[in-house]
Structure formats: structure tokens, C-alpha cells
PDBQT receptor file of N, H, CA, C and O in Angstrom, charges set to zero:
ATOM      1  N   MET A   1       0.840  -1.171   0.000  1.00  0.00    +0.000 N 
ATOM      2  CA  MET A   1       0.000   0.000   0.000  1.00  0.00    +0.000 C 
ATOM      3  C   MET A   1       0.892   1.244   0.000  1.00  0.00    +0.000 C 
ATOM      4  O   MET A   1       1.873   1.317   0.741  1.00  0.00    +0.000 OA
ATOM      5  N   GLN A   2       0.540   2.217  -0.837  1.00  0.00    +0.000 N 
ATOM      6  H   GLN A   2      -0.257   2.158  -1.439  1.00  0.00    +0.000 HD
ATOM      7  CA  GLN A   2       1.317   3.451  -0.913  1.00  0.00    +0.000 C 
ATOM      8  C   GLN A   2       0.745   4.499   0.027  1.00  0.00    +0.000 C 
ATOM      9  O   GLN A   2      -0.463   4.587   0.247  1.00  0.00    +0.000 OA
ATOM     10  N   LYS A   3       1.654   5.282   0.567  1.00  0.00    +0.000 N 
ATOM     11  H   LYS A   3       2.636   5.211   0.388  1.00  0.00    +0.000 HD
ATOM     12  CA  LYS A   3       1.239   6.399   1.406  1.00  0.00    +0.000 C 
ATOM     13  C   LYS A   3       1.050   7.637   0.537  1.00  0.00    +0.000 C 
ATOM     14  O   LYS A   3       1.742   7.827  -0.463  1.00  0.00    +0.000 OA
ATOM     15  N   ASN A   4       0.110   8.463   0.936  1.00  0.00    +0.000 N 
ATOM     16  H   ASN A   4      -0.452   8.309   1.749  1.00  0.00    +0.000 HD
ATOM     17  CA  ASN A   4      -0.078   9.732   0.259  1.00  0.00    +0.000 C 
ATOM     18  C   ASN A   4       1.048  10.664   0.707  1.00  0.00    +0.000 C 
ATOM     19  O   ASN A   4       1.138  11.021   1.881  1.00  0.00    +0.000 OA
ATOM     20  N   THR A   5       1.898  11.053  -0.234  1.00  0.00    +0.000 N 
ATOM     21  H   THR A   5       1.825  10.763  -1.188  1.00  0.00    +0.000 HD
ATOM     22  CA  THR A   5       3.060  11.874   0.119  1.00  0.00    +0.000 C 
ATOM     23  C   THR A   5       2.910  13.324  -0.330  1.00  0.00    +0.000 C 
ATOM     24  O   THR A   5       3.903  14.038  -0.472  1.00  0.00    +0.000 OA
ATOM     25  N   THR A   6       1.699  13.749  -0.550  1.00  0.00    +0.000 N 
ATOM     26  H   THR A   6       0.892  13.169  -0.435  1.00  0.00    +0.000 HD
ATOM     27  CA  THR A   6       1.484  15.146  -0.923  1.00  0.00    +0.000 C 
ATOM     28  C   THR A   6       1.888  16.044   0.232  1.00  0.00    +0.000 C 
ATOM     29  O   THR A   6       1.401  15.903   1.354  1.00  0.00    +0.000 OA
ATOM     30  N   LYS A   7       2.788  16.970  -0.066  1.00  0.00    +0.000 N 
ATOM     31  H   LYS A   7       3.183  17.085  -0.977  1.00  0.00    +0.000 HD
ATOM     32  CA  LYS A   7       3.261  17.867   0.973  1.00  0.00    +0.000 C 
ATOM     33  C   LYS A   7       2.705  19.260   0.699  1.00  0.00    +0.000 C 
ATOM     34  O   LYS A   7       2.864  19.791  -0.400  1.00  0.00    +0.000 OA
ATOM     35  N   TYR A   8       2.067  19.836   1.677  1.00  0.00    +0.000 N 
ATOM     36  H   TYR A   8       1.938  19.404   2.570  1.00  0.00    +0.000 HD
ATOM     37  CA  TYR A   8       1.500  21.174   1.556  1.00  0.00    +0.000 C 
ATOM     38  C   TYR A   8       2.401  22.163   2.281  1.00  0.00    +0.000 C 
ATOM     39  O   TYR A   8       3.029  21.828   3.285  1.00  0.00    +0.000 OA
ATOM     40  N   PRO A   9       2.459  23.401   1.755  1.00  0.00    +0.000 N 
ATOM     41  CA  PRO A   9       3.291  24.401   2.435  1.00  0.00    +0.000 C 
ATOM     42  C   PRO A   9       2.682  24.796   3.784  1.00  0.00    +0.000 C 
ATOM     43  O   PRO A   9       1.465  24.823   3.963  1.00  0.00    +0.000 OA
ATOM     44  N   ASN A  10       3.564  25.094   4.703  1.00  0.00    +0.000 N 
ATOM     45  H   ASN A  10       4.553  25.072   4.558  1.00  0.00    +0.000 HD
ATOM     46  CA  ASN A  10       3.060  25.558   5.996  1.00  0.00    +0.000 C 
ATOM     47  C   ASN A  10       2.776  27.059   5.914  1.00  0.00    +0.000 C 
ATOM     48  O   ASN A  10       3.045  27.695   4.894  1.00  0.00    +0.000 OA
ATOM     49  N   LEU A  11       2.243  27.605   6.970  1.00  0.00    +0.000 N 
ATOM     50  H   LEU A  11       2.025  27.088   7.798  1.00  0.00    +0.000 HD
ATOM     51  CA  LEU A  11       1.834  29.007   6.972  1.00  0.00    +0.000 C 
ATOM     52  C   LEU A  11       3.018  29.942   6.731  1.00  0.00    +0.000 C 
ATOM     53  O   LEU A  11       2.877  30.943   6.029  1.00  0.00    +0.000 OA
ATOM     54  N   LYS A  12       4.157  29.637   7.291  1.00  0.00    +0.000 N 
ATOM     55  H   LYS A  12       4.271  28.824   7.862  1.00  0.00    +0.000 HD
ATOM     56  CA  LYS A  12       5.358  30.469   7.103  1.00  0.00    +0.000 C 
ATOM     57  C   LYS A  12       5.771  30.493   5.634  1.00  0.00    +0.000 C 
ATOM     58  O   LYS A  12       6.140  31.546   5.113  1.00  0.00    +0.000 OA
ATOM     59  N   GLN A  13       5.713  29.364   4.975  1.00  0.00    +0.000 N 
ATOM     60  H   GLN A  13       5.413  28.509   5.399  1.00  0.00    +0.000 HD
ATOM     61  CA  GLN A  13       6.072  29.301   3.564  1.00  0.00    +0.000 C 
ATOM     62  C   GLN A  13       5.072  30.065   2.699  1.00  0.00    +0.000 C 
ATOM     63  O   GLN A  13       5.463  30.734   1.743  1.00  0.00    +0.000 OA
ATOM     64  N   ILE A  14       3.803  29.969   3.025  1.00  0.00    +0.000 N 
ATOM     65  H   ILE A  14       3.485  29.425   3.802  1.00  0.00    +0.000 HD
ATOM     66  CA  ILE A  14       2.774  30.707   2.293  1.00  0.00    +0.000 C 
ATOM     67  C   ILE A  14       2.986  32.205   2.479  1.00  0.00    +0.000 C 
ATOM     68  O   ILE A  14       2.919  32.977   1.523  1.00  0.00    +0.000 OA
ATOM     69  N   GLU A  15       3.241  32.605   3.719  1.00  0.00    +0.000 N 
ATOM     70  H   GLU A  15       3.295  31.978   4.496  1.00  0.00    +0.000 HD
ATOM     71  CA  GLU A  15       3.477  34.022   4.013  1.00  0.00    +0.000 C 
ATOM     72  C   GLU A  15       4.678  34.540   3.223  1.00  0.00    +0.000 C 
ATOM     73  O   GLU A  15       4.626  35.631   2.656  1.00  0.00    +0.000 OA
ATOM     74  N   HIS A  16       5.745  33.769   3.188  1.00  0.00    +0.000 N 
ATOM     75  H   HIS A  16       5.788  32.882   3.649  1.00  0.00    +0.000 HD
ATOM     76  CA  HIS A  16       6.950  34.164   2.454  1.00  0.00    +0.000 C 
ATOM     77  C   HIS A  16       6.639  34.298   0.959  1.00  0.00    +0.000 C 
ATOM     78  O   HIS A  16       7.062  35.267   0.329  1.00  0.00    +0.000 OA
ATOM     79  N   PHE A  17       5.917  33.354   0.396  1.00  0.00    +0.000 N 
ATOM     80  H   PHE A  17       5.573  32.567   0.909  1.00  0.00    +0.000 HD
ATOM     81  CA  PHE A  17       5.562  33.385  -1.017  1.00  0.00    +0.000 C 
ATOM     82  C   PHE A  17       4.713  34.622  -1.338  1.00  0.00    +0.000 C 
ATOM     83  O   PHE A  17       4.981  35.320  -2.316  1.00  0.00    +0.000 OA
ATOM     84  N   VAL A  18       3.707  34.889  -0.529  1.00  0.00    +0.000 N 
ATOM     85  H   VAL A  18       3.490  34.322   0.265  1.00  0.00    +0.000 HD
ATOM     86  CA  VAL A  18       2.833  36.046  -0.750  1.00  0.00    +0.000 C 
ATOM     87  C   VAL A  18       3.624  37.341  -0.630  1.00  0.00    +0.000 C 
ATOM     88  O   VAL A  18       3.442  38.253  -1.436  1.00  0.00    +0.000 OA
ATOM     89  N   TRP A  19       4.498  37.431   0.364  1.00  0.00    +0.000 N 
ATOM     90  H   TRP A  19       4.646  36.690   1.019  1.00  0.00    +0.000 HD
ATOM     91  CA  TRP A  19       5.318  38.633   0.562  1.00  0.00    +0.000 C 
ATOM     92  C   TRP A  19       6.196  38.896  -0.662  1.00  0.00    +0.000 C 
ATOM     93  O   TRP A  19       6.294  40.034  -1.120  1.00  0.00    +0.000 OA
ATOM     94  N   ARG A  20       6.832  37.855  -1.191  1.00  0.00    +0.000 N 
ATOM     95  H   ARG A  20       6.752  36.930  -0.819  1.00  0.00    +0.000 HD
ATOM     96  CA  ARG A  20       7.692  38.012  -2.372  1.00  0.00    +0.000 C 
ATOM     97  C   ARG A  20       6.875  38.465  -3.581  1.00  0.00    +0.000 C 
ATOM     98  O   ARG A  20       7.318  39.323  -4.345  1.00  0.00    +0.000 OA
ATOM     99  N   GLN A  21       5.694  37.895  -3.754  1.00  0.00    +0.000 N 
ATOM    100  H   GLN A  21       5.334  37.198  -3.133  1.00  0.00    +0.000 HD
ATOM    101  CA  GLN A  21       4.843  38.284  -4.877  1.00  0.00    +0.000 C 
ATOM    102  C   GLN A  21       4.421  39.746  -4.755  1.00  0.00    +0.000 C 
ATOM    103  O   GLN A  21       4.400  40.477  -5.745  1.00  0.00    +0.000 OA
ATOM    104  N   LEU A  22       4.086  40.167  -3.541  1.00  0.00    +0.000 N 
ATOM    105  H   LEU A  22       4.103  39.574  -2.736  1.00  0.00    +0.000 HD
ATOM    106  CA  LEU A  22       3.720  41.569  -3.321  1.00  0.00    +0.000 C 
ATOM    107  C   LEU A  22       4.887  42.504  -3.615  1.00  0.00    +0.000 C 
ATOM    108  O   LEU A  22       4.697  43.564  -4.213  1.00  0.00    +0.000 OA
ATOM    109  N   GLN A  23       6.081  42.124  -3.203  1.00  0.00    +0.000 N 
ATOM    110  H   GLN A  23       6.235  41.264  -2.717  1.00  0.00    +0.000 HD
ATOM    111  CA  GLN A  23       7.255  42.949  -3.472  1.00  0.00    +0.000 C 
ATOM    112  C   GLN A  23       7.503  43.092  -4.971  1.00  0.00    +0.000 C 
ATOM    113  O   GLN A  23       7.791  44.184  -5.461  1.00  0.00    +0.000 OA
ATOM    114  N   GLU A  24       7.390  41.987  -5.688  1.00  0.00    +0.000 N 
ATOM    115  H   GLU A  24       7.157  41.100  -5.291  1.00  0.00    +0.000 HD
ATOM    116  CA  GLU A  24       7.613  42.028  -7.134  1.00  0.00    +0.000 C 
ATOM    117  C   GLU A  24       6.558  42.885  -7.824  1.00  0.00    +0.000 C 
ATOM    118  O   GLU A  24       6.880  43.677  -8.710  1.00  0.00    +0.000 OA
ATOM    119  N   THR A  25       5.308  42.729  -7.423  1.00  0.00    +0.000 N 
ATOM    120  H   THR A  25       5.047  42.086  -6.703  1.00  0.00    +0.000 HD
ATOM    121  CA  THR A  25       4.224  43.514  -8.010  1.00  0.00    +0.000 C 
ATOM    122  C   THR A  25       4.413  44.997  -7.709  1.00  0.00    +0.000 C 
ATOM    123  O   THR A  25       4.278  45.833  -8.603  1.00  0.00    +0.000 OA
ATOM    124  N   PHE A  26       4.724  45.329  -6.454  1.00  0.00    +0.000 N 
ATOM    125  H   PHE A  26       4.833  44.650  -5.728  1.00  0.00    +0.000 HD
ATOM    126  CA  PHE A  26       4.952  46.718  -6.071  1.00  0.00    +0.000 C 
ATOM    127  C   PHE A  26       6.109  47.309  -6.871  1.00  0.00    +0.000 C 
ATOM    128  O   PHE A  26       6.043  48.462  -7.297  1.00  0.00    +0.000 OA
ATOM    129  N   SER A  27       7.151  46.539  -7.074  1.00  0.00    +0.000 N 
ATOM    130  H   SER A  27       7.205  45.603  -6.728  1.00  0.00    +0.000 HD
ATOM    131  CA  SER A  27       8.314  47.011  -7.816  1.00  0.00    +0.000 C 
ATOM    132  C   SER A  27       7.935  47.369  -9.257  1.00  0.00    +0.000 C 
ATOM    133  O   SER A  27       8.349  48.409  -9.769  1.00  0.00    +0.000 OA
ATOM    134  N   VAL A  28       7.161  46.521  -9.896  1.00  0.00    +0.000 N 
ATOM    135  H   VAL A  28       6.824  45.677  -9.480  1.00  0.00    +0.000 HD
ATOM    136  CA  VAL A  28       6.735  46.775 -11.277  1.00  0.00    +0.000 C 
ATOM    137  C   VAL A  28       5.848  48.012 -11.343  1.00  0.00    +0.000 C 
ATOM    138  O   VAL A  28       6.034  48.864 -12.212  1.00  0.00    +0.000 OA
ATOM    139  N   VAL A  29       4.885  48.112 -10.431  1.00  0.00    +0.000 N 
ATOM    140  H   VAL A  29       4.734  47.420  -9.725  1.00  0.00    +0.000 HD
ATOM    141  CA  VAL A  29       3.959  49.245 -10.423  1.00  0.00    +0.000 C 
ATOM    142  C   VAL A  29       4.704  50.553 -10.136  1.00  0.00    +0.000 C 
ATOM    143  O   VAL A  29       4.469  51.557 -10.807  1.00  0.00    +0.000 OA
ATOM    144  N   MET A  30       5.593  50.547  -9.152  1.00  0.00    +0.000 N 
ATOM    145  H   MET A  30       5.784  49.731  -8.606  1.00  0.00    +0.000 HD
ATOM    146  CA  MET A  30       6.341  51.753  -8.800  1.00  0.00    +0.000 C 
ATOM    147  C   MET A  30       7.245  52.191  -9.949  1.00  0.00    +0.000 C 
ATOM    148  O   MET A  30       7.348  53.386 -10.227  1.00  0.00    +0.000 OA
ATOM    149  N   LYS A  31       7.893  51.254 -10.613  1.00  0.00    +0.000 N 
ATOM    150  H   LYS A  31       7.809  50.284 -10.387  1.00  0.00    +0.000 HD
ATOM    151  CA  LYS A  31       8.752  51.580 -11.749  1.00  0.00    +0.000 C 
ATOM    152  C   LYS A  31       7.943  52.257 -12.847  1.00  0.00    +0.000 C 
ATOM    153  O   LYS A  31       8.368  53.278 -13.386  1.00  0.00    +0.000 OA
ATOM    154  N   LYS A  32       6.793  51.705 -13.181  1.00  0.00    +0.000 N 
ATOM    155  H   LYS A  32       6.447  50.875 -12.743  1.00  0.00    +0.000 HD
ATOM    156  CA  LYS A  32       5.929  52.279 -14.218  1.00  0.00    +0.000 C 
ATOM    157  C   LYS A  32       5.448  53.674 -13.819  1.00  0.00    +0.000 C 
ATOM    158  O   LYS A  32       5.448  54.589 -14.642  1.00  0.00    +0.000 OA
ATOM    159  N   LEU A  33       5.042  53.835 -12.568  1.00  0.00    +0.000 N 
ATOM    160  H   LEU A  33       5.042  53.091 -11.900  1.00  0.00    +0.000 HD
ATOM    161  CA  LEU A  33       4.574  55.129 -12.083  1.00  0.00    +0.000 C 
ATOM    162  C   LEU A  33       5.662  56.190 -12.189  1.00  0.00    +0.000 C 
ATOM    163  O   LEU A  33       5.410  57.292 -12.678  1.00  0.00    +0.000 OA
ATOM    164  N   LEU A  34       6.864  55.866 -11.735  1.00  0.00    +0.000 N 
ATOM    165  H   LEU A  34       7.069  54.971 -11.338  1.00  0.00    +0.000 HD
ATOM    166  CA  LEU A  34       7.966  56.827 -11.780  1.00  0.00    +0.000 C 
ATOM    167  C   LEU A  34       8.374  57.162 -13.211  1.00  0.00    +0.000 C 
ATOM    168  O   LEU A  34       8.701  58.312 -13.507  1.00  0.00    +0.000 OA
ATOM    169  N   GLU A  35       8.358  56.174 -14.099  1.00  0.00    +0.000 N 
ATOM    170  H   GLU A  35       8.092  55.240 -13.859  1.00  0.00    +0.000 HD
ATOM    171  CA  GLU A  35       8.679  56.443 -15.496  1.00  0.00    +0.000 C 
ATOM    172  C   GLU A  35       7.640  57.368 -16.124  1.00  0.00    +0.000 C 
ATOM    173  O   GLU A  35       7.990  58.283 -16.869  1.00  0.00    +0.000 OA
ATOM    174  N   ASP A  36       6.365  57.130 -15.824  1.00  0.00    +0.000 N 
ATOM    175  H   ASP A  36       6.080  56.387 -15.219  1.00  0.00    +0.000 HD
ATOM    176  CA  ASP A  36       5.302  57.988 -16.352  1.00  0.00    +0.000 C 
ATOM    177  C   ASP A  36       5.414  59.418 -15.819  1.00  0.00    +0.000 C 
ATOM    178  O   ASP A  36       5.244  60.377 -16.572  1.00  0.00    +0.000 OA
ATOM    179  N   LEU A  37       5.700  59.559 -14.527  1.00  0.00    +0.000 N 
ATOM    180  H   LEU A  37       5.838  58.780 -13.916  1.00  0.00    +0.000 HD
ATOM    181  CA  LEU A  37       5.874  60.890 -13.946  1.00  0.00    +0.000 C 
ATOM    182  C   LEU A  37       7.072  61.599 -14.561  1.00  0.00    +0.000 C 
ATOM    183  O   LEU A  37       6.998  62.792 -14.857  1.00  0.00    +0.000 OA
ATOM    184  N   ASP A  38       8.156  60.893 -14.755  1.00  0.00    +0.000 N 
ATOM    185  H   ASP A  38       8.216  59.924 -14.515  1.00  0.00    +0.000 HD
ATOM    186  CA  ASP A  38       9.356  61.470 -15.358  1.00  0.00    +0.000 C 
ATOM    187  C   ASP A  38       9.062  61.963 -16.769  1.00  0.00    +0.000 C 
ATOM    188  O   ASP A  38       9.497  63.046 -17.160  1.00  0.00    +0.000 OA
ATOM    189  N   GLN A  39       8.322  61.161 -17.531  1.00  0.00    +0.000 N 
ATOM    190  H   GLN A  39       7.968  60.281 -17.213  1.00  0.00    +0.000 HD
ATOM    191  CA  GLN A  39       7.970  61.545 -18.888  1.00  0.00    +0.000 C 
ATOM    192  C   GLN A  39       7.050  62.772 -18.889  1.00  0.00    +0.000 C 
ATOM    193  O   GLN A  39       7.207  63.669 -19.717  1.00  0.00    +0.000 OA
ATOM    194  N   GLN A  40       6.097  62.805 -17.964  1.00  0.00    +0.000 N 
ATOM    195  H   GLN A  40       5.969  62.077 -17.291  1.00  0.00    +0.000 HD
ATOM    196  CA  GLN A  40       5.185  63.948 -17.870  1.00  0.00    +0.000 C 
ATOM    197  C   GLN A  40       5.947  65.219 -17.508  1.00  0.00    +0.000 C 
ATOM    198  O   GLN A  40       5.701  66.273 -18.093  1.00  0.00    +0.000 OA
ATOM    199  N   ILE A  41       6.856  65.133 -16.565  1.00  0.00    +0.000 N 
ATOM    200  H   ILE A  41       7.057  64.277 -16.089  1.00  0.00    +0.000 HD
ATOM    201  CA  ILE A  41       7.662  66.299 -16.160  1.00  0.00    +0.000 C 
ATOM    202  C   ILE A  41       8.508  66.779 -17.336  1.00  0.00    +0.000 C 
ATOM    203  O   ILE A  41       8.603  67.982 -17.580  1.00  0.00    +0.000 OA
ATOM    204  N   ALA A  42       9.119  65.854 -18.060  1.00  0.00    +0.000 N 
ATOM    205  H   ALA A  42       9.042  64.877 -17.862  1.00  0.00    +0.000 HD
ATOM    206  CA  ALA A  42       9.961  66.225 -19.197  1.00  0.00    +0.000 C 
ATOM    207  C   ALA A  42       9.149  66.924 -20.278  1.00  0.00    +0.000 C 
ATOM    208  O   ALA A  42       9.649  67.859 -20.904  1.00  0.00    +0.000 OA
ATOM    209  N   GLN A  43       7.924  66.504 -20.513  1.00  0.00    +0.000 N 
ATOM    210  H   GLN A  43       7.518  65.744 -20.005  1.00  0.00    +0.000 HD
ATOM    211  CA  GLN A  43       7.086  67.125 -21.534  1.00  0.00    +0.000 C 
ATOM    212  C   GLN A  43       6.628  68.519 -21.121  1.00  0.00    +0.000 C 
ATOM    213  O   GLN A  43       6.454  69.386 -21.977  1.00  0.00    +0.000 OA
ATOM    214  N   GLU A  44       6.431  68.750 -19.830  1.00  0.00    +0.000 N 
ATOM    215  H   GLU A  44       6.573  68.046 -19.135  1.00  0.00    +0.000 HD
ATOM    216  CA  GLU A  44       5.931  70.029 -19.348  1.00  0.00    +0.000 C 
ATOM    217  C   GLU A  44       7.026  71.085 -19.193  1.00  0.00    +0.000 C 
ATOM    218  O   GLU A  44       6.732  72.280 -19.139  1.00  0.00    +0.000 OA
ATOM    219  N   LYS A  45       8.256  70.660 -19.123  1.00  0.00    +0.000 N 
ATOM    220  H   LYS A  45       8.495  69.690 -19.167  1.00  0.00    +0.000 HD
ATOM    221  CA  LYS A  45       9.363  71.599 -18.951  1.00  0.00    +0.000 C 
ATOM    222  C   LYS A  45       9.618  72.363 -20.240  1.00  0.00    +0.000 C 
ATOM    223  O   LYS A  45       9.551  71.800 -21.332  1.00  0.00    +0.000 OA
ATOM    224  N   THR A  46       9.909  73.636 -20.104  1.00  0.00    +0.000 N 
ATOM    225  H   THR A  46       9.963  74.094 -19.217  1.00  0.00    +0.000 HD
ATOM    226  CA  THR A  46      10.342  74.450 -21.239  1.00  0.00    +0.000 C 
ATOM    227  C   THR A  46      11.691  75.048 -20.872  1.00  0.00    +0.000 C 
ATOM    228  O   THR A  46      12.157  74.929 -19.740  1.00  0.00    +0.000 OA
ATOM    229  N   GLU A  47      12.299  75.686 -21.847  1.00  0.00    +0.000 N 
ATOM    230  H   GLU A  47      11.919  75.783 -22.768  1.00  0.00    +0.000 HD
ATOM    231  CA  GLU A  47      13.619  76.266 -21.589  1.00  0.00    +0.000 C 
ATOM    232  C   GLU A  47      13.557  77.356 -20.531  1.00  0.00    +0.000 C 
ATOM    233  O   GLU A  47      14.535  77.563 -19.813  1.00  0.00    +0.000 OA
ATOM    234  N   THR A  48      12.435  78.059 -20.414  1.00  0.00    +0.000 N 
ATOM    235  H   THR A  48      11.640  77.890 -20.998  1.00  0.00    +0.000 HD
ATOM    236  CA  THR A  48      12.337  79.135 -19.436  1.00  0.00    +0.000 C 
ATOM    237  C   THR A  48      12.100  78.607 -18.018  1.00  0.00    +0.000 C 
ATOM    238  O   THR A  48      12.088  79.381 -17.060  1.00  0.00    +0.000 OA
ATOM    239  N   ASP A  49      11.915  77.305 -17.887  1.00  0.00    +0.000 N 
ATOM    240  H   ASP A  49      11.925  76.677 -18.665  1.00  0.00    +0.000 HD
ATOM    241  CA  ASP A  49      11.715  76.721 -16.561  1.00  0.00    +0.000 C 
ATOM    242  C   ASP A  49      13.028  76.528 -15.809  1.00  0.00    +0.000 C 
ATOM    243  O   ASP A  49      13.021  76.183 -14.628  1.00  0.00    +0.000 OA
ATOM    244  N   PHE A  50      14.147  76.748 -16.482  1.00  0.00    +0.000 N 
ATOM    245  H   PHE A  50      14.153  77.028 -17.442  1.00  0.00    +0.000 HD
ATOM    246  CA  PHE A  50      15.436  76.527 -15.852  1.00  0.00    +0.000 C 
ATOM    247  C   PHE A  50      16.020  77.860 -15.395  1.00  0.00    +0.000 C 
ATOM    248  O   PHE A  50      16.161  78.791 -16.187  1.00  0.00    +0.000 OA
ATOM    249  N   TRP A  51      16.351  77.939 -14.128  1.00  0.00    +0.000 N 
ATOM    250  H   TRP A  51      16.237  77.183 -13.484  1.00  0.00    +0.000 HD
ATOM    251  CA  TRP A  51      16.850  79.175 -13.527  1.00  0.00    +0.000 C 
ATOM    252  C   TRP A  51      18.165  78.903 -12.819  1.00  0.00    +0.000 C 
ATOM    253  O   TRP A  51      18.365  77.839 -12.233  1.00  0.00    +0.000 OA
ATOM    254  N   ILE A  52      19.053  79.874 -12.880  1.00  0.00    +0.000 N 
ATOM    255  H   ILE A  52      18.891  80.739 -13.355  1.00  0.00    +0.000 HD
ATOM    256  CA  ILE A  52      20.301  79.831 -12.116  1.00  0.00    +0.000 C 
ATOM    257  C   ILE A  52      20.414  81.160 -11.378  1.00  0.00    +0.000 C 
ATOM    258  O   ILE A  52      20.346  82.226 -11.990  1.00  0.00    +0.000 OA
ATOM    259  N   ASN A  53      20.585  81.091 -10.079  1.00  0.00    +0.000 N 
ATOM    260  H   ASN A  53      20.640  80.225  -9.582  1.00  0.00    +0.000 HD
ATOM    261  CA  ASN A  53      20.694  82.300  -9.248  1.00  0.00    +0.000 C 
ATOM    262  C   ASN A  53      19.544  83.265  -9.476  1.00  0.00    +0.000 C 
ATOM    263  O   ASN A  53      19.760  84.476  -9.516  1.00  0.00    +0.000 OA
ATOM    264  N   GLY A  54      18.330  82.758  -9.626  1.00  0.00    +0.000 N 
ATOM    265  H   GLY A  54      18.154  81.774  -9.593  1.00  0.00    +0.000 HD
ATOM    266  CA  GLY A  54      17.165  83.604  -9.756  1.00  0.00    +0.000 C 
ATOM    267  C   GLY A  54      16.948  84.189 -11.132  1.00  0.00    +0.000 C 
ATOM    268  O   GLY A  54      16.057  85.019 -11.312  1.00  0.00    +0.000 OA
ATOM    269  N   LYS A  55      17.748  83.776 -12.120  1.00  0.00    +0.000 N 
ATOM    270  H   LYS A  55      18.472  83.102 -11.973  1.00  0.00    +0.000 HD
ATOM    271  CA  LYS A  55      17.616  84.292 -13.482  1.00  0.00    +0.000 C 
ATOM    272  C   LYS A  55      17.401  83.124 -14.454  1.00  0.00    +0.000 C 
ATOM    273  O   LYS A  55      18.054  82.086 -14.352  1.00  0.00    +0.000 OA
ATOM    274  N   PRO A  56      16.467  83.317 -15.400  1.00  0.00    +0.000 N 
ATOM    275  CA  PRO A  56      16.277  82.242 -16.377  1.00  0.00    +0.000 C 
ATOM    276  C   PRO A  56      17.512  82.068 -17.256  1.00  0.00    +0.000 C 
ATOM    277  O   PRO A  56      18.218  83.033 -17.549  1.00  0.00    +0.000 OA
ATOM    278  N   ILE A  57      17.757  80.861 -17.660  1.00  0.00    +0.000 N 
ATOM    279  H   ILE A  57      17.183  80.078 -17.422  1.00  0.00    +0.000 HD
ATOM    280  CA  ILE A  57      18.916  80.628 -18.539  1.00  0.00    +0.000 C 
ATOM    281  C   ILE A  57      18.435  80.324 -19.941  1.00  0.00    +0.000 C 
ATOM    282  O   ILE A  57      19.247  80.097 -20.838  1.00  0.00    +0.000 OA
TER     283      ILE A  57
């Protein structure tokens, strides 16, 4: 007779897996958000937006 050898993850392993997935998802979302903001800022900037010592350059 064979024994059922199915092994299920314990709570600590599940927690670790979920935490890693959340970190990866957050990393992707944050990267996209920052890239979009950077692109928006670059499009809105004009040459007169740059100042040195209180004078436009």
C-alpha cells in the first residue's frame, strides 16, 4: 500500500511566497509610475523653466 506523500506548504512558507509576490508587483507598479511621472515632467518643462541664481537661462 502506498502512502499519500502530498506535501502542503506551511503558513510560514505561504506568508513568504505572498510577501515576495507583493514585493515584485509593487516594484513593477512603482517603476511604471515613476517612469510615467518622469515623462510627464519632461514634456511640461520648457527652456524658461530653468533658472540659475534667480535668473532664467
